C-alpha positions in Angstrom: 28.9 -35.3 -55.4 32.2 -33.8 -57.1 32.2 -36.3 -59.7 28.5 -35.3 -60.8 29.7 -31.4 -60.3 32.5 -31.9 -62.4 30.7 -33.4 -65.1 28.6 -31.0 -65.6 30.9 -28.5 -65.8 33.2 -30.3 -68.2 30.2 -30.6 -70.4 29.4 -29.6 -73.6 26.8 -26.4 -73.5 26.4 -24.2 -70.6 26.5 -25.6 -67.4 24.6 -24.6 -64.4 25.3 -25.0 -60.5 23.3 -23.8 -57.4 24.6 -21.8 -55.2 26.2 -24.0 -52.7 26.4 -26.6 -54.8 30.2 -26.8 -54.3 30.2 -27.3 -50.8 27.1 -29.6 -50.9 24.3 -27.6 -49.7 21.5 -29.2 -48.6 18.3 -27.4 -48.0 17.7 -30.0 -45.4 16.5 -32.3 -47.5 13.7 -29.6 -49.2 13.5 -30.5 -52.8 11.0 -27.6 -53.6 11.9 -24.5 -51.0 10.3 -21.9 -52.7 7.9 -21.5 -49.8 10.2 -22.7 -46.9 11.8 -20.1 -44.1 14.8 -18.9 -44.1 16.3 -21.4 -41.9 15.9 -23.5 -44.7 17.4 -21.6 -48.1 20.2 -19.6 -46.3 23.7 -20.6 -47.0 25.1 -22.2 -44.3 28.9 -20.3 -44.7 30.0 -22.8 -41.7 29.6 -25.8 -44.1 31.5 -23.9 -46.9 34.3 -23.7 -44.5 34.1 -27.5 -43.7 34.1 -28.1 -46.9 37.0 -26.3 -48.3 39.2 -28.8 -50.2 35.9 -29.5 -52.3 35.0 -26.2 -52.7 38.6 -25.7 -54.7 39.0 -28.9 -56.3 35.5 -27.4 -58.0 37.1 -24.3 -58.4 40.4 -26.0 -60.4 37.6 -27.2 -62.4 35.9 -24.4 -63.3 39.7 -23.0 -64.3 40.0 -26.0 -66.1 37.2 -25.2 -68.2 37.5 -21.6 -69.1 41.6 -22.3 -70.0 40.6 -24.6 -73.0 37.4 -23.5 -75.4 37.1 -27.2 -76.3 35.1 -27.5 -73.4 32.7 -25.0 -74.8 32.5 -25.7 -78.7 30.3 -23.5 -80.1 28.6 -25.9 -82.5 27.2 -29.5 -82.8 29.3 -29.8 -86.0 32.6 -28.7 -83.9 31.5 -30.9 -81.1 31.3 -34.1 -83.4 33.8 -33.0 -85.2 36.5 -33.0 -82.5 34.9 -35.1 -79.4 35.4 -38.9 -79.6 33.7 -41.7 -76.9 36.7 -44.0 -76.2 35.6 -48.1 -76.4 36.3 -48.4 -72.3 34.7 -51.3 -70.0 31.5 -50.5 -68.1 30.8 -48.9 -66.0 34.2 -46.5 -67.2 33.5 -44.0 -69.8 35.7 -41.6 -71.3 36.2 -38.7 -74.3 39.2 -37.3 -76.2 38.9 -33.5 -77.6 41.4 -33.9 -80.3 42.4 -31.7 -82.8 41.9 -28.9 -80.1 44.8 -26.7 -80.4 43.5 -23.7 -82.4 40.5 -23.5 -79.4 43.4 -23.2 -76.9 46.7 -24.5 -75.5 46.3 -28.0 -75.4 46.0 -30.2 -78.9 44.4 -33.2 -77.0 42.4 -33.8 -74.1 41.2 -36.7 -72.5 38.9 -36.9 -70.2 38.3 -40.8 -68.2 35.4 -41.1 -65.6 35.2 -43.7 -63.1 31.8 -43.8 -61.8 32.0 -46.9 -59.8 33.4 -48.0 -56.3 36.4 -49.7 -57.5 39.3 -48.1 -58.6 40.0 -49.0 -62.6 42.8 -47.9 -64.7 43.7 -46.9 -68.3 46.3 -47.6 -70.7 48.1 -44.3 -72.6 49.9 -45.9 -75.4 53.8 -46.0 -75.9 52.6 -43.7 -79.2 51.4 -40.8 -76.8 54.1 -39.7 -74.6 53.6 -36.4 -73.3 50.3 -36.7 -71.6 50.1 -34.1 -68.2 47.6 -34.2 -65.4 45.0 -31.2 -64.7 42.5 -33.1 -62.6 42.7 -36.6 -60.4 40.7 -37.6 -57.2 42.8 -35.2 -55.4 43.4 -32.2 -57.4 41.9 -29.8 -60.0 43.7 -27.0 -61.8 44.6 -25.3 -65.4 48.4 -25.9 -64.6 49.2 -29.6 -65.1 50.5 -31.4 -62.2 52.1 -34.5 -63.3 53.2 -35.9 -66.5 52.7 -39.4 -67.7 54.5 -41.6 -70.5 52.6 -44.3 -71.9 52.0 -46.1 -68.7 48.8 -46.8 -67.0 47.0 -45.0 -65.2 44.4 -45.6 -61.9 41.4 -43.7 -61.5 40.5 -43.6 -57.8 36.6 -44.8 -57.3 33.9 -41.6 -57.8 36.4 -39.6 -59.8 38.1 -38.6 -62.8 41.4 -37.8 -64.9 41.5 -34.7 -67.1 44.7 -35.4 -69.2 46.4 -33.0 -71.7 49.1 -33.1 -74.7 
């Protein structure tokens, strides 16, 4: 769930998340709760407190999106110019947002997505030094918390990496 919400928030365009999504609001499995009673539709704040770690993670992903305009490019032309998908083995997905310095403080951004149930890896080239991590399987922040220097990075199952330089 955390990965899916992160993908929505880091995608181009206007993201939409519903109230309580960051703490896995269920509505007790009722898909269309329009005519359901309050007991189905209310927000369970105790659930929010129990999922506080996930709430903080999603807040971090939102801060990443807000910190750099490359995650919200205003036109298809700019998206095609600056966004390139990486050639990765299935089921991995990855893309770069390159030459985006005029949109924010980072020149390049890499988003690596591991939707599988096993750990995957990605090799940053030796020529591309100075990558810093904004998000991994445990933490998401608009401030870098780890640096990568031409090394292989592990991407945990059902998680993503956001790296910048």
